[in-house]
VODONU-303308 format. One record per residue (C-alpha): residue number from 0; residue in one letter; x, y, z. Coordinates in nm, 4 decimals. Layout:
<atoms>
[atom NUM, 'A', [X, Y, Z]]
...
</atoms>
This chain:
<atoms>
[atom 0, 'M', [3.2232, -2.5497, 13.3085]]
[atom 1, 'N', [2.9480, -2.2943, 13.3403]]
[atom 2, 'Q', [2.7215, -2.1684, 13.0664]]
[atom 3, 'T', [2.9241, -1.8519, 12.9978]]
[atom 4, 'T', [3.2485, -2.0465, 12.9540]]
[atom 5, 'G', [3.0743, -2.2967, 12.7284]]
[atom 6, 'T', [2.9230, -2.0196, 12.5183]]
[atom 7, 'K', [3.2566, -1.8405, 12.4870]]
[atom 8, 'S', [3.4318, -2.1644, 12.3922]]
[atom 9, 'F', [3.1699, -2.2396, 12.1301]]
[atom 10, 'M', [3.1922, -1.8863, 11.9867]]
[atom 11, 'F', [3.5727, -1.9123, 11.9754]]
[atom 12, 'F', [3.5468, -2.2442, 11.7921]]
[atom 13, 'V', [3.2969, -2.1058, 11.5398]]
[atom 14, 'T', [3.5106, -1.7939, 11.4874]]
[atom 15, 'A', [3.8256, -2.0034, 11.4379]]
[atom 16, 'V', [3.6548, -2.2303, 11.1838]]
[atom 17, 'L', [3.5049, -1.9348, 10.9949]]
[atom 18, 'G', [3.8433, -1.7595, 10.9975]]
[atom 19, 'Y', [4.0093, -2.0671, 10.8499]]
[atom 20, 'L', [3.7374, -2.1055, 10.5883]]
[atom 21, 'Y', [3.7607, -1.7360, 10.5011]]
[atom 22, 'N', [4.1287, -1.7872, 10.4193]]
[atom 23, 'S', [4.0249, -2.0758, 10.1924]]
[atom 24, 'I', [3.8136, -1.8512, 9.9702]]
[atom 25, 'N', [3.9994, -1.8031, 9.6460]]
[atom 26, 'E', [3.9254, -1.7194, 9.2843]]
[atom 27, 'L', [3.7761, -2.0641, 9.2216]]
[atom 28, 'V', [3.5170, -2.0127, 9.4948]]
[atom 29, 'V', [3.4222, -1.6768, 9.3435]]
[atom 30, 'I', [3.3890, -1.8401, 8.9998]]
[atom 31, 'L', [3.1717, -2.1134, 9.1543]]
[atom 32, 'I', [2.9448, -1.8504, 9.3098]]
[atom 33, 'L', [2.9125, -1.6773, 8.9714]]
[atom 34, 'F', [2.8347, -2.0138, 8.8045]]
[atom 35, 'M', [2.5639, -2.0809, 9.0649]]
[atom 36, 'I', [2.4037, -1.7406, 9.0088]]
[atom 37, 'M', [2.4138, -1.7847, 8.6299]]
[atom 38, 'D', [2.2676, -2.1361, 8.6570]]
[atom 39, 'Y', [1.9829, -2.0161, 8.8759]]
[atom 40, 'I', [1.8956, -1.7251, 8.6468]]
[atom 41, 'L', [1.9172, -1.9442, 8.3364]]
[atom 42, 'G', [1.6945, -2.2024, 8.5079]]
[atom 43, 'I', [1.4274, -1.9386, 8.5575]]
[atom 44, 'I', [1.4628, -1.8219, 8.1968]]
[atom 45, 'E', [1.4336, -2.1837, 8.0809]]
[atom 46, 'V', [1.1062, -2.2246, 8.2707]]
[atom 47, 'F', [0.9530, -1.9283, 8.0893]]
[atom 48, 'K', [1.1046, -2.0196, 7.7516]]
[atom 49, 'T', [0.9662, -2.3745, 7.7674]]
[atom 50, 'K', [0.6331, -2.2445, 7.9014]]
[atom 51, 'K', [0.6503, -2.4621, 8.2120]]
[atom 52, 'Q', [0.4651, -2.3652, 8.5265]]
[atom 53, 'F', [0.6857, -2.1571, 8.7583]]
[atom 54, 'D', [0.7009, -2.3374, 9.0929]]
[atom 55, 'K', [0.8068, -2.1290, 9.3942]]
[atom 56, 'E', [0.8821, -2.4408, 9.5974]]
[atom 57, 'V', [1.1176, -2.5768, 9.3318]]
[atom 58, 'A', [1.2803, -2.2325, 9.3112]]
[atom 59, 'L', [1.3289, -2.2255, 9.6887]]
[atom 60, 'W', [1.4800, -2.5740, 9.6925]]
[atom 61, 'G', [1.7128, -2.4676, 9.4124]]
[atom 62, 'I', [1.8419, -2.1845, 9.6291]]
[atom 63, 'I', [1.8724, -2.4133, 9.9306]]
[atom 64, 'K', [2.0663, -2.6664, 9.7228]]
[atom 65, 'K', [2.3101, -2.3988, 9.6097]]
[atom 66, 'V', [2.3542, -2.2699, 9.9658]]
[atom 67, 'L', [2.4310, -2.6254, 10.0765]]
[atom 68, 'Y', [2.7207, -2.6296, 9.8300]]
[atom 69, 'G', [2.8842, -2.4061, 10.0905]]
[atom 70, 'F', [2.8595, -2.6901, 10.3417]]
[atom 71, 'V', [3.0225, -2.9281, 10.0943]]
[atom 72, 'L', [3.3085, -2.6826, 10.0475]]
[atom 73, 'A', [3.3377, -2.6227, 10.4217]]
[atom 74, 'I', [3.3680, -2.9951, 10.4881]]
[atom 75, 'A', [3.6265, -3.0355, 10.2109]]
[atom 76, 'F', [3.8366, -2.7438, 10.3378]]
[atom 77, 'L', [3.8095, -2.8670, 10.6971]]
[atom 78, 'V', [3.9295, -3.2121, 10.5888]]
[atom 79, 'D', [4.2263, -3.0337, 10.4290]]
[atom 80, 'F', [4.2881, -2.8555, 10.7582]]
[atom 81, 'I', [4.2788, -3.1837, 10.9532]]
[atom 82, 'I', [4.5244, -3.3479, 10.7134]]
[atom 83, 'I', [4.7616, -3.0509, 10.7246]]
[atom 84, 'F', [4.7343, -3.0290, 11.1043]]
[atom 85, 'L', [4.8052, -3.3989, 11.1551]]
[atom 86, 'T', [5.0902, -3.4160, 10.9059]]
[atom 87, 'T', [5.2500, -3.1093, 11.0623]]
[atom 88, 'K', [5.2267, -3.2730, 11.4065]]
[atom 89, 'I', [5.4251, -3.5739, 11.2833]]
[atom 90, 'G', [5.6820, -3.3530, 11.1099]]
[atom 91, 'M', [5.5710, -3.3854, 10.7476]]
[atom 92, 'K', [5.5177, -3.0927, 10.5142]]
[atom 93, 'L', [5.2747, -3.1420, 10.2291]]
[atom 94, 'P', [5.3466, -2.9639, 9.9006]]
[atom 95, 'V', [4.9792, -2.8586, 9.8681]]
[atom 96, 'S', [4.7473, -2.6908, 10.1117]]
[atom 97, 'S', [4.4064, -2.7697, 9.9684]]
[atom 98, 'M', [4.3561, -3.1054, 9.8012]]
[atom 99, 'F', [3.9981, -3.1840, 9.8960]]
[atom 100, 'G', [3.8793, -2.8240, 9.8755]]
[atom 101, 'I', [4.0014, -2.7861, 9.5196]]
[atom 102, 'A', [3.8581, -3.1257, 9.4235]]
[atom 103, 'A', [3.5171, -3.0264, 9.5662]]
[atom 104, 'I', [3.5267, -2.6930, 9.3833]]
[atom 105, 'A', [3.6207, -2.8650, 9.0572]]
[atom 106, 'Y', [3.3322, -3.1108, 9.0959]]
[atom 107, 'L', [3.0805, -2.8360, 9.1723]]
[atom 108, 'L', [3.2111, -2.6185, 8.8871]]
[atom 109, 'G', [3.1609, -2.9123, 8.6519]]
[atom 110, 'T', [2.8094, -2.9708, 8.7805]]
[atom 111, 'E', [2.7134, -2.6055, 8.7475]]
[atom 112, 'G', [2.8873, -2.5660, 8.4109]]
[atom 113, 'F', [2.7064, -2.8708, 8.2745]]
[atom 114, 'S', [2.3753, -2.7249, 8.3880]]
[atom 115, 'I', [2.4525, -2.3797, 8.2449]]
[atom 116, 'V', [2.5424, -2.5166, 7.9019]]
[atom 117, 'K', [2.2352, -2.7409, 7.9090]]
[atom 118, 'H', [2.0179, -2.4353, 7.9867]]
[atom 119, 'F', [2.1781, -2.2489, 7.6956]]
[atom 120, 'L', [2.0897, -2.5286, 7.4570]]
[atom 121, 'I', [1.7310, -2.5610, 7.5815]]
[atom 122, 'I', [1.6777, -2.1841, 7.5715]]
[atom 123, 'G', [1.8220, -2.1724, 7.2210]]
[atom 124, 'V', [2.1440, -1.9851, 7.2900]]
[atom 125, 'P', [2.4215, -2.1411, 7.0822]]
[atom 126, 'A', [2.7074, -2.2835, 7.2854]]
[atom 127, 'P', [3.0502, -2.3383, 7.1317]]
[atom 128, 'N', [3.1482, -2.7005, 7.0725]]
[atom 129, 'F', [3.4437, -2.6746, 7.3104]]
[atom 130, 'L', [3.2027, -2.5938, 7.5966]]
[atom 131, 'L', [2.9776, -2.8826, 7.5006]]
[atom 132, 'K', [3.2744, -3.1201, 7.5024]]
[atom 133, 'F', [3.4240, -2.9712, 7.8192]]
[atom 134, 'F', [3.1030, -3.0201, 8.0147]]
[atom 135, 'G', [3.0220, -3.3570, 7.8569]]
[atom 136, 'L', [2.7317, -3.2602, 7.6321]]
[atom 137, 'L', [2.6986, -3.3801, 7.2759]]
[atom 138, 'K', [2.4519, -3.2799, 7.0088]]
[atom 139, 'D', [2.3285, -3.4958, 6.7248]]
[atom 140, 'E', [2.3041, -3.3848, 6.3613]]
[atom 141, 'S', [1.9687, -3.2141, 6.4226]]
[atom 142, 'G', [2.1164, -3.0067, 6.7054]]
[atom 143, 'K', [1.9404, -3.1905, 6.9879]]
[atom 144, 'I', [2.1235, -3.2971, 7.3012]]
[atom 145, 'I', [2.2138, -3.6656, 7.2885]]
[atom 146, 'P', [2.0347, -3.8390, 7.5765]]
[atom 147, 'F', [2.2263, -4.0164, 7.8488]]
[atom 148, 'S', [2.1424, -4.3466, 8.0071]]
[atom 149, 'K', [1.7904, -4.3702, 8.1486]]
[atom 150, 'E', [1.9118, -4.3168, 8.5084]]
[atom 151, 'E', [2.1179, -4.0094, 8.4174]]
[atom 152, 'R', [1.8326, -3.8687, 8.2075]]
[atom 153, 'E', [1.5829, -3.9083, 8.4949]]
[atom 154, 'E', [1.8292, -3.7628, 8.7442]]
[atom 155, 'T', [1.9035, -3.4544, 8.5346]]
[atom 156, 'E', [1.5353, -3.4046, 8.4521]]
[atom 157, 'D', [1.4413, -3.4154, 8.8207]]
[atom 158, 'E', [1.7384, -3.2091, 8.9303]]
[atom 159, 'E', [1.7595, -2.9672, 8.6429]]
[atom 160, 'E', [1.3895, -2.9251, 8.5636]]
[atom 161, 'F', [1.4029, -2.5784, 8.7066]]
[atom 162, 'F', [1.7713, -2.5302, 8.7698]]
</atoms>
């Protein structure tokens, strides 16, 4: 195989994968993208509201982290493709076409939604109780967020300090 054939084969493969992934984009992916944008903006607002030092490096890593969500979704949708391809080859028809993709989207929506509601509370924007319960946040009688276990608290402080 010469270099031109290898390049063409690689480009065909990339185009085929991107074409499949493009067909996997649905309303949930669009909602996830909107959640990510809202979370990022609210993270920046939180920094200024709490008078923390704005850190460009943290901001950049926040963007990179959100872009990498695309890789998580791509892997999940490609696993769906492999399962569908293999089951079709053995003569089975699955009643669903995207098990892992939807599960990954649901997980990421929960993560982003949790962060958004947390930003609202820190900024001082009231959030309805059903959102607090839906995303797993509770407030005590004084209106403060009830802390999690030490590990979860440290993880969310590191992860969500800016975003």
